[in-house]
N, C-alpha and C positions, 0 to 999 in steps of 0.2 A: 860708209855700211849702207842703206838701203841697198847698192847691190850685192850686196851678201840674204840678206835675209830674200832676198828673189831668187839668190839658186836653195834654199831650201828645198825638203821634198811642199807638194805637197799634205803631204799627210799625219803637218808638224804638228797644226791647233787641235785635231782626234787623236793626234795621241799627247800632245803636251795633254792635255785635257786625262785625259786614263792618266798621266804623270799626277798631274793637281788632287786629284781620288785621291789616286796611290799614297805619295809624297804625306797628307792630314792624317793615316792610320797607314800605317808601317802593315802592314801583314795582308795587305792589296796585294806588294808583296808576292809576289815565291818567294822564295830559298835560289841565291843563286846559282849557280852552277863554277864551280871555284873555275882560275884563270892559273892553270898552274902550265911552265912560267906566264905570269904576270909576259900580254905585253901593249908591246906600247904603242897611238895608233897617232896620225894626226887629225888636230880637227879642221879638216875642211869648211868649216861656217860660223860664228859662233853663235852659241848658247847661252843664255842669257835666262831667268824665269823668279818672279816674285819666291817659288819654294824652296824651302831648309833646307831639303833632303837631298835636292838637283846637283850635278854639277855643274860650276859655272868657269865656259870660260870662251876662246876669241879664239878666228881661223891662224892657223896656224899653229895653237897650243902644240905639246906633243903632254898624254891622255895614255897614264896608267893606263890597262882594264886589268883589275880581280874580277869579274866573275862576269858570266855573260848571266843576263833576267828571262829575256824569250827573243825572239832574232827579231824587235823590235828594243832592244833594251839591257844596254850592257850599268857599269857601273865602274868605277874608274875615278884615278888622283890624279891630280894634274905631276907632272914626273920634276915639274924646275919648284914645287915642294911639291915632297913624299909625307911631310909628316898631319900633312891637313890632313880631314877627314872623309872617304872616300862621301860621293855623291854617284846619281841616280844622272845617265841622257840620252839620246834616240843614236843611235848606231846608224840613222844614218845618216848623220852631220859627221861624221872620224871615219879614215883609210885610213 
């Protein structure tokens, strides 16, 4: 597991801090650009935070991107559990 986190981008702590602030006040995330049709990507590292609005996933999980927030963030849901609510995650954690 620690090897996965060492493969995560160095910008994670800065971006995660921004997400933590944004998750507490939803309006800090600008409206996203819908991804139509939705795109399925694969997690390249584990992404788990304590924020309720974040999407939690593990390396190898398939994720459906529903919106692009900006160049660093996207909103999506796990492909295996499409009924779960969408959450925010760093785009650098998927490919």
